[in-house]
C-alpha positions as CSV (number, residue, x, y, z in Angstrom):
1,X,33.1,46.7,98.9
2,X,33.2,43.2,97.6
3,X,34.8,42.6,94.2
4,X,31.6,41.9,92.4
5,X,28.8,39.4,91.9
6,X,28.6,35.7,91.0
7,X,26.0,33.6,89.4
8,X,25.4,30.0,90.7
9,X,24.4,27.0,88.7
10,X,22.9,24.1,90.6
11,X,23.0,20.8,88.6
12,X,21.4,17.8,90.2
13,X,19.4,16.7,93.3
14,X,22.4,16.4,95.7
15,X,23.7,19.8,94.4
16,X,20.2,21.1,95.4
17,X,20.6,19.7,98.9
18,X,24.0,21.4,99.4
19,X,22.7,24.6,97.7
20,X,19.5,24.7,99.8
21,X,21.6,24.6,103.0
22,X,24.1,27.1,101.7
23,X,21.4,29.7,100.8
24,X,19.9,29.1,104.3
25,X,23.3,29.8,106.0
26,X,23.7,33.0,104.1
27,X,20.1,34.1,104.8
28,X,20.7,33.5,108.5
29,X,23.8,35.6,108.6
30,X,23.4,39.1,110.3
31,X,22.3,41.8,107.9
32,X,24.6,44.6,107.4
33,X,27.7,42.7,108.6
34,X,30.9,44.7,108.2
35,X,32.8,41.5,107.4
36,X,31.0,39.0,105.2
37,X,28.6,40.3,102.6
38,X,26.0,38.3,100.8
39,X,26.0,40.7,97.8
40,X,28.2,38.5,95.6
41,X,25.7,35.6,95.8
42,X,22.3,37.1,96.8
43,X,20.4,39.8,95.0
44,X,17.7,42.3,96.1
45,X,14.5,41.0,94.6
46,X,12.9,43.9,92.7
47,X,15.2,46.3,94.5
48,X,13.9,45.3,97.9
49,X,16.7,44.7,100.3
50,X,14.4,42.9,102.8
51,X,13.7,40.3,100.1
52,X,16.9,38.8,98.8
53,X,17.0,35.9,96.4
54,X,20.0,33.8,95.0
55,X,21.4,34.5,91.6
56,X,20.6,30.9,90.9
57,X,19.8,28.6,88.0
58,X,18.8,25.2,89.2
59,X,18.4,22.3,86.8
60,X,16.3,19.6,88.2
61,X,14.5,16.4,87.2
62,X,10.8,15.9,86.8
63,X,9.3,15.3,90.3
64,X,12.6,16.4,92.0
65,X,11.7,19.9,93.1
66,X,9.2,18.7,95.7
67,X,6.7,20.8,97.5
68,X,7.9,24.4,97.2
69,X,5.6,26.3,99.4
70,X,3.7,29.4,98.3
71,X,6.2,32.3,98.1
72,X,9.2,30.1,97.6
73,X,9.5,31.8,94.2
74,X,9.3,35.5,94.6
75,X,7.6,37.7,92.0
76,X,9.8,40.5,90.8
77,X,9.0,44.1,90.2
78,X,7.6,44.6,86.7
79,X,10.9,46.2,85.5
80,X,12.8,43.0,86.4
81,X,10.2,40.3,85.7
82,X,7.3,40.7,83.3
83,X,6.0,37.2,83.4
84,X,3.6,35.3,85.7
85,X,4.7,33.2,88.6
86,X,3.8,29.6,88.0
87,X,2.3,27.5,90.7
88,X,3.1,23.9,89.7
89,X,0.3,21.4,90.6
90,X,1.3,17.8,89.9
91,X,-1.3,15.1,89.7
92,X,-0.9,12.4,92.4
93,X,0.1,9.0,91.3
94,X,-2.4,6.1,91.6
95,X,-2.9,5.4,95.3
96,X,-2.5,8.9,96.5
97,X,0.2,11.6,96.7
98,X,3.7,10.7,97.4
99,X,5.4,12.0,100.5
100,X,7.6,14.2,98.4
101,X,5.0,15.8,96.1
102,X,2.5,17.4,98.4
103,X,0.4,20.4,97.7
104,X,0.9,23.4,95.4
105,X,4.4,24.5,94.6
106,X,5.5,27.9,93.4
107,X,8.4,28.1,90.9
108,X,8.5,24.5,89.8
109,X,7.5,25.5,86.3
110,X,7.7,23.3,83.3
111,X,10.9,23.0,81.3
112,X,10.2,26.0,79.1
113,X,9.6,28.2,82.2
114,X,6.2,29.3,80.8
115,X,3.8,27.0,82.7
116,X,3.0,24.6,79.8
117,X,2.4,20.9,80.0
118,X,0.3,20.2,83.1
119,X,0.9,23.4,85.0
120,X,-1.7,25.8,86.5
121,X,-1.0,29.5,86.4
122,X,-2.2,31.4,89.5
123,X,-1.1,34.4,91.4
124,X,1.5,33.5,94.0
125,X,2.0,35.1,97.3
126,X,5.2,37.0,97.9
127,X,5.4,36.0,101.5
128,X,8.4,33.8,102.4
129,X,7.8,30.0,102.6
130,X,7.1,28.9,106.1
131,X,9.1,25.8,107.3
132,X,8.0,23.3,109.8
133,X,10.7,23.3,112.4
134,X,9.4,20.5,114.5
135,X,11.7,17.7,115.9
136,X,10.8,15.6,112.9
137,X,12.5,18.1,110.7
138,X,15.5,18.2,113.0
139,X,15.9,14.4,112.6
140,X,15.5,14.6,108.8
141,X,13.0,11.8,108.6
142,X,10.6,14.0,106.5
143,X,13.3,15.6,104.3
144,X,13.0,13.9,100.9
145,X,14.1,16.6,98.5
146,X,16.1,19.8,98.9
147,X,13.0,22.1,98.6
148,X,11.7,20.6,101.8
149,X,14.2,22.7,103.8
150,X,14.7,25.6,101.4
151,X,14.0,28.8,103.4
152,X,14.8,31.5,100.9
153,X,12.8,32.8,98.1
154,X,13.8,31.9,94.5
155,X,13.4,34.0,91.4
156,X,10.8,32.6,88.9
157,X,13.7,32.0,86.5
158,X,15.7,30.0,88.9
159,X,14.2,26.6,88.5
160,X,14.5,24.7,85.2
161,X,12.8,21.3,85.2
162,X,14.2,18.7,82.8
163,X,11.0,16.9,81.6
164,X,12.8,14.1,79.8
165,X,14.1,12.4,83.0
166,X,12.5,11.4,86.3
167,X,13.8,12.0,89.8
168,X,12.5,8.7,91.1
169,X,11.5,5.3,89.7
170,X,13.4,2.6,87.8
171,X,12.9,4.0,84.3
172,X,13.6,7.4,82.7
173,X,16.6,8.1,84.9
174,X,19.5,10.4,84.1
175,X,22.1,7.7,84.8
176,X,25.0,8.1,82.3
177,X,27.4,10.9,81.4
178,X,26.5,10.7,77.7
179,X,22.8,11.3,78.5
180,X,23.7,14.5,80.2
181,X,26.0,15.7,77.4
182,X,23.3,15.0,74.8
183,X,20.7,16.9,76.9
184,X,22.8,20.1,76.7
185,X,23.2,19.6,72.9
186,X,19.4,20.1,72.3
187,X,18.8,23.5,70.9
188,X,15.8,24.3,73.2
189,X,17.6,23.4,76.4
190,X,20.7,25.4,75.5
191,X,18.6,28.4,74.4
192,X,16.7,28.3,77.7
193,X,19.9,28.1,79.8
194,X,21.5,31.0,77.9
195,X,18.4,33.2,78.3
196,X,18.5,32.6,82.1
197,X,22.3,33.2,82.2
198,X,21.9,36.5,80.3
199,X,19.2,37.7,82.7
200,X,21.4,37.3,85.7
201,X,24.6,38.5,84.1
202,X,23.1,41.7,82.7
203,X,21.9,42.8,86.1
204,X,25.3,42.4,87.7
205,X,27.4,45.6,88.2
206,X,30.5,43.6,87.9
207,X,30.4,39.9,87.3
208,X,33.2,37.9,89.1
209,X,32.2,34.7,87.5
210,X,30.2,31.5,88.1
211,X,29.9,28.9,90.8
212,X,28.8,25.5,89.5
213,X,27.5,22.9,92.0
214,X,27.3,19.7,90.1
215,X,26.4,16.1,91.0
216,X,29.4,14.0,90.0
217,X,28.0,10.5,90.3
218,X,25.1,10.7,87.9
219,X,24.4,11.8,84.4
220,X,24.5,15.4,85.7
221,X,28.3,15.1,85.4
222,X,27.7,15.2,81.6
223,X,25.3,18.2,82.0
224,X,28.0,19.9,84.0
225,X,30.6,19.2,81.4
226,X,28.6,21.0,78.7
227,X,27.5,23.8,81.1
228,X,31.1,24.6,82.0
229,X,32.1,24.4,78.4
230,X,29.4,26.9,77.5
231,X,30.5,29.3,80.3
232,X,34.2,28.9,79.3
233,X,33.4,29.8,75.6
234,X,30.9,32.7,76.3
235,X,32.4,34.4,79.3
236,X,36.1,34.3,78.7
237,X,38.2,35.8,81.5
238,X,35.5,35.2,84.2
239,X,36.1,32.8,87.1
240,X,34.5,29.4,87.0
241,X,34.6,27.5,90.3
242,X,33.1,24.0,90.0
243,X,32.3,21.9,93.0
244,X,31.8,18.2,92.1
245,X,29.4,16.8,94.7
246,X,28.7,13.1,95.6
247,X,26.3,11.9,98.4
248,X,27.3,9.1,100.7
249,X,26.8,6.0,98.6
250,X,24.9,2.9,99.7
251,X,24.1,-0.4,98.1
252,X,27.6,-0.6,96.5
253,X,26.9,-4.3,95.7
254,X,24.9,-3.2,92.5
255,X,27.6,-3.7,89.9
256,X,25.9,-1.6,87.2
257,X,25.2,1.4,89.4
258,X,28.7,1.1,90.8
259,X,30.2,1.1,87.3
260,X,28.1,4.0,86.1
261,X,29.0,6.0,89.2
262,X,32.8,5.4,88.7
263,X,32.5,6.3,85.0
264,X,30.5,9.4,85.6
265,X,32.9,10.5,88.3
266,X,36.0,10.0,86.2
267,X,34.6,11.6,83.1
268,X,33.2,14.4,85.1
269,X,36.5,15.2,86.8
270,X,38.4,15.3,83.5
271,X,35.8,17.5,81.6
272,X,34.8,19.8,84.4
273,X,38.4,20.5,85.4
274,X,39.3,21.3,81.8
275,X,36.7,24.0,81.5
276,X,36.8,25.4,85.0
277,X,39.2,27.8,86.6
278,X,39.3,25.4,89.5
279,X,37.5,22.1,90.2
280,X,36.9,20.8,93.7
281,X,35.4,17.3,94.5
282,X,33.5,17.3,97.7
283,X,31.9,14.3,99.5
284,X,31.7,12.6,102.9
285,X,32.4,9.3,101.1
286,X,35.6,7.6,102.2
287,X,36.4,6.8,98.6
288,X,35.1,7.5,95.1
289,X,36.6,4.3,93.7
290,X,35.3,0.8,93.4
291,X,36.3,-0.3,96.9
292,X,33.8,1.1,99.5
293,X,35.2,3.0,102.4
294,X,33.4,4.1,105.6
295,X,32.0,7.7,105.4
296,X,33.9,10.5,107.1
297,X,33.2,11.0,110.8
298,X,33.4,14.2,112.9
299,X,34.1,14.3,116.6
300,X,31.4,16.8,117.5
301,X,28.6,16.0,114.9
302,X,26.4,12.9,115.2
303,X,25.0,12.8,111.7
304,X,23.2,10.1,109.8
305,X,25.2,9.3,106.7
306,X,22.1,7.8,105.0
307,X,20.4,11.2,105.0
308,X,21.3,13.7,102.3
309,X,19.8,16.3,104.5
310,X,22.6,15.7,107.0
311,X,25.6,15.1,104.8
312,X,24.8,18.1,102.5
313,X,24.6,20.4,105.6
314,X,28.2,19.6,106.5
315,X,29.4,20.2,103.0
316,X,27.4,23.5,102.9
317,X,29.1,24.8,106.0
318,X,32.4,24.0,104.5
319,X,31.4,25.6,101.2
320,X,30.1,28.8,102.9
321,X,33.5,29.1,104.6
322,X,35.7,28.2,101.6
323,X,34.1,31.0,99.5
324,X,34.8,33.7,102.0
325,X,37.9,35.1,100.2
326,X,35.8,36.6,97.4
327,X,32.8,37.4,99.5
328,X,34.4,39.6,102.2
329,X,33.3,43.2,102.1
330,X,36.9,44.3,102.4
331,X,38.3,41.9,99.8
332,X,39.9,43.1,96.6
333,X,40.2,39.6,95.3
334,X,37.8,37.6,93.1
335,X,37.0,34.0,92.5
336,X,39.5,34.1,89.6
337,X,42.2,35.4,92.0
338,X,41.4,32.5,94.4
339,X,41.7,30.0,91.5
340,X,44.9,31.4,90.2
341,X,46.6,31.0,93.6
342,X,46.0,27.2,93.4
343,X,45.8,26.1,89.7
344,X,49.4,26.8,88.6
345,X,51.4,24.1,86.8
346,X,48.3,22.4,85.4
347,X,46.8,21.7,88.9
348,X,43.2,22.4,88.1
349,X,41.8,20.2,90.9
350,X,41.9,21.2,94.5
351,X,41.1,19.2,97.7
352,X,38.9,20.4,100.5
353,X,39.8,20.1,104.2
354,X,37.4,21.3,106.9
355,X,36.9,21.3,110.7
356,X,33.2,21.5,111.3
357,X,33.0,22.7,114.0
358,X,36.5,24.0,114.7
359,X,37.4,22.6,118.2
360,X,37.8,26.0,120.0
361,X,37.6,25.4,123.7
362,X,35.4,27.7,125.7
363,X,37.5,30.2,127.7
364,X,40.8,29.3,125.9
365,X,42.8,31.5,123.5
366,X,43.4,30.7,119.8
367,X,47.1,29.8,120.5
368,X,46.0,27.4,123.2
369,X,43.8,25.6,120.7
370,X,46.3,25.5,117.8
371,X,49.2,24.5,120.0
372,X,47.4,21.2,120.8
373,X,47.3,20.4,117.1
374,X,50.9,20.7,116.0
375,X,51.0,17.1,114.6
376,X,47.4,16.0,114.1
377,X,45.6,18.8,112.2
378,X,42.0,19.5,113.4
379,X,40.4,19.0,110.0
380,X,39.1,16.2,107.8
381,X,39.5,15.6,104.1
382,X,36.2,16.2,102.3
383,X,37.4,15.0,98.9
384,X,36.9,11.3,99.2
385,X,40.4,10.0,99.5
386,X,41.6,7.2,101.8
387,X,44.7,9.2,102.6
388,X,43.9,11.6,105.4
389,X,47.4,13.1,105.9
390,X,48.9,15.9,103.8
391,X,52.4,14.7,102.7
392,X,53.0,17.8,100.6
393,X,51.1,21.0,100.2
394,X,51.9,23.2,97.2
395,X,49.4,26.0,97.9
396,X,46.3,26.6,100.0
397,X,43.6,29.1,100.9
398,X,42.7,28.9,104.6
399,X,39.7,30.5,106.3
400,X,39.1,30.6,110.1
401,X,35.8,32.0,111.2
402,X,33.7,32.4,114.3
403,X,36.6,33.2,116.7
404,X,36.0,36.3,118.8
405,X,38.8,38.9,119.2
406,X,38.8,38.4,122.9
407,X,39.9,34.8,122.3
408,X,43.0,36.0,120.5
409,X,44.7,37.2,123.6
410,X,47.7,34.8,123.9
411,X,49.4,35.5,127.2
412,X,49.6,38.0,130.0
413,X,52.0,40.9,129.6
414,X,55.4,40.3,131.2
415,X,55.0,36.5,131.2
416,X,57.1,34.1,129.1
417,X,55.0,32.8,126.2
418,X,54.2,29.1,126.6
419,X,54.7,28.5,122.8
420,X,55.9,30.5,119.8
421,X,52.2,31.0,118.9
422,X,51.6,32.7,122.2
423,X,54.1,35.4,121.3
424,X,51.7,37.0,118.7
425,X,48.8,39.3,119.4
426,X,46.4,39.2,116.4
427,X,44.6,36.2,115.1
428,X,46.0,36.8,111.6
429,X,49.6,36.7,113.0
430,X,48.8,33.5,115.0
431,X,47.3,31.7,112.0
432,X,50.1,32.8,109.7
433,X,52.7,31.4,112.1
434,X,50.8,28.2,112.6
435,X,50.5,27.6,108.8
436,X,54.2,28.4,108.3
437,X,55.2,25.8,110.9
438,X,52.9,23.1,109.7
439,X,53.3,23.7,106.0
440,X,56.8,25.0,105.5
441,X,57.4,26.0,101.9
442,X,53.7,26.1,100.9
443,X,52.2,29.2,99.5
444,X,49.4,30.0,102.0
445,X,46.8,32.7,101.9
446,X,44.5,33.1,104.9
447,X,41.5,35.0,106.2
448,X,40.2,35.3,109.7
449,X,36.7,36.7,110.5
450,X,34.6,36.9,113.6
451,X,31.3,36.1,111.9
452,X,30.5,32.4,112.6
453,X,28.6,29.9,110.5
454,X,25.0,30.3,111.5
455,X,23.2,26.9,112.2
456,X,19.6,27.9,113.1
457,X,16.7,25.8,111.7
458,X,16.3,24.3,109.2
459,X,20.0,23.3,109.7
460,X,20.1,19.8,111.2
461,X,20.2,19.4,115.0
462,X,23.0,16.9,115.1
463,X,25.6,18.6,117.3
464,X,27.4,17.1,120.3
465,X,26.1,18.1,123.7
466,X,29.7,19.2,124.4
467,X,29.0,22.4,122.4
468,X,27.8,25.7,123.7
469,X,25.2,27.8,121.9
470,X,28.1,29.4,120.0
471,X,29.7,26.1,119.1
472,X,32.6,26.2,121.6
473,X,33.7,23.1,123.4
474,X,32.9,22.4,127.1
475,X,34.6,20.0,129.5
476,X,31.3,18.3,130.2
477,X,27.9,18.1,128.4
478,X,25.8,21.2,128.6
479,X,22.4,21.4,130.3
480,X,20.6,22.2,127.0
481,X,20.0,20.1,123.9
482,X,21.9,20.1,120.7
483,X,19.0,22.0,119.1
484,X,20.2,25.1,121.0
485,X,23.5,25.4,119.0
486,X,22.9,28.5,116.9
487,X,26.4,29.0,115.4
488,X,29.7,27.3,115.1
489,X,33.3,28.3,114.3
490,X,34.7,26.6,111.2
491,X,38.2,26.1,109.7
492,X,38.7,25.2,106.1
493,X,41.5,24.8,103.6
494,X,41.3,24.7,99.8
495,X,44.5,22.9,98.9
496,X,46.6,22.0,96.0
497,X,48.4,19.0,97.5
498,X,49.9,15.6,96.8
499,X,46.8,13.9,98.3
500,X,45.2,14.6,94.9
501,X,47.8,12.3,93.2
502,X,46.4,9.5,95.4
503,X,42.8,10.3,94.6
504,X,43.2,10.7,90.8
505,X,45.6,7.9,90.3
506,X,43.4,5.5,92.3
507,X,40.5,6.3,90.0
508,X,42.7,5.8,87.0
509,X,43.7,2.3,88.2
510,X,40.1,1.4,89.0
511,X,39.2,2.3,85.4
512,X,42.0,0.2,84.1
513,X,40.6,-2.9,85.8
514,X,37.2,-2.6,84.2
515,X,36.0,-4.7,81.2
516,X,34.1,-1.9,79.4
517,X,32.6,-4.3,76.9
518,X,30.3,-5.6,79.7
519,X,28.7,-2.2,79.9
520,X,27.7,-1.3,76.3
521,X,24.6,0.4,77.7
522,X,26.7,3.2,79.2
523,X,28.5,3.9,75.9
524,X,25.3,3.6,73.9
525,X,24.1,6.8,75.7
526,X,26.6,8.8,73.8
527,X,30.2,8.3,74.9
528,X,32.5,6.9,72.3
529,X,35.1,4.2,73.4
530,X,37.9,6.3,71.9
531,X,36.8,9.4,73.9
532,X,36.6,7.3,77.0
533,X,40.2,6.0,76.7
534,X,41.4,9.5,76.0
535,X,39.7,10.7,79.2
536,X,41.3,7.9,81.2
537,X,44.8,9.0,80.0
538,X,43.9,12.6,80.8
539,X,43.0,11.5,84.3
540,X,46.5,9.9,84.7
541,X,48.2,13.0,83.2
542,X,46.2,15.2,85.7
543,X,47.3,12.9,88.6
544,X,51.0,13.4,87.6
545,X,50.7,17.2,88.2
546,X,50.5,16.4,91.9
547,X,53.6,14.1,92.1
548,X,56.3,15.2,94.4
549,X,59.1,12.8,93.5
550,X,59.2,11.5,97.1
551,X,57.4,8.2,97.3
552,X,55.0,8.7,94.5
553,X,56.3,5.6,92.6
554,X,55.9,3.6,95.7
555,X,52.3,4.7,96.2
556,X,51.5,3.8,92.6
557,X,53.0,0.3,93.1
558,X,50.9,-0.1,96.2
559,X,47.8,0.9,94.3
560,X,48.6,-1.6,91.6
561,X,48.8,-4.4,94.2
562,X,45.5,-3.6,95.9
């Protein structure tokens, strides 16, 4: 039995993209798996096991939910849900309907959740939404908002539309941290959020805690700051894992947007980490600072960095694997236990490393694969730091999934092992020995499971032709297309390491260079100058928690000279 249930809060459009893929990965997993259960995150709608919905509260902007098809919000049994199901019909703008907002959508109710202000209440079908899985969907050209590739049903109380701000357009945008904070100080908004939280919490047999997926680059960082503060105050002792998400940024030449992004990111990291059990920034950006860096590349994925549909899918695969420790059916741990293995000595921020897919060669054993990566680890840093090497790891939680037990056989009986790794028989022993050799002195927990990460539609078709249907590497391209890759092995590490000193201190130095008097509009949204300077110093203090005493002074000097 898993340790308990978790409630997820999804704050912002890009968080919606990651979340939509994440729910799809869970829904595609085999039912009744003896390894990885969906129980902590998915719930039986109205008691029906065949119709499972996320324990989800999604805050979105007006016009940002898109065209949720009929049935995308599932009506509950009367005992669980006594209200109607809203079908939200938005009037087309002058000149016709936009490509995002087409047709009737179920579940995109007004901000009060009762169908007021331009909504039409109708009976909604309980059939699951049907997705177009044409080649156009695979390429992502038609994917405008996260609901375009949502393939699970949502509870009618899941979506909360913020009517004060627009998803698109040049005006009415949720741009600044202060706007988001002020939004969550309004009585009506807080009351609505608390009602939805109580609904999900009360139905849990045992609440592990909360997962917060939050856009870090926009005003949603301020929303997240207030949401995590509310959770911290009202649910003391429960785990709060917060994932700060940033899409691959473009048009970095716009100085105002660049400044707002940096400020939102820095303030978000400070406030979200202070009220979370653990805070983890995730992005395929090469940097979160002022200087643009190329996005992260992967050897066996050909993704388009300009498409949120693509970049969010990679982050979702990593997230689905990182959260395994408290979702395993056999696990006695919880998300609080996971956080406590990493957040000691004030280290409330963790870095994410991932190999998507893990480069397991078809027909080779696990020791064969790991033995080839003794120096150059087979994963990429997904926390937007120019430093891609781990100089010092304090603690980590490692998950390897999608490796069959037959692939663990290391060497034939009676033959001399070709490496120390080949002397062990089980995957757990092999991974433990590998981590001990690569990260001597680090506190490492690890999990190995056979269940792979499922990548069936609507997951993007962006894999290398060198992969088999199960995501294993071939010596030459396969005879079938990348669309045939149905699952992949994945390796992830959630780390407390010195790389976070580089990330946090670089942001601190970027903030030091700014002339904040040029950007009075940002502070007029609700952030006081004194509070800002206090947050900047808090960022520096946080970065010092990850110093090792070996070369940190040098790295700071180098940052100063950039």
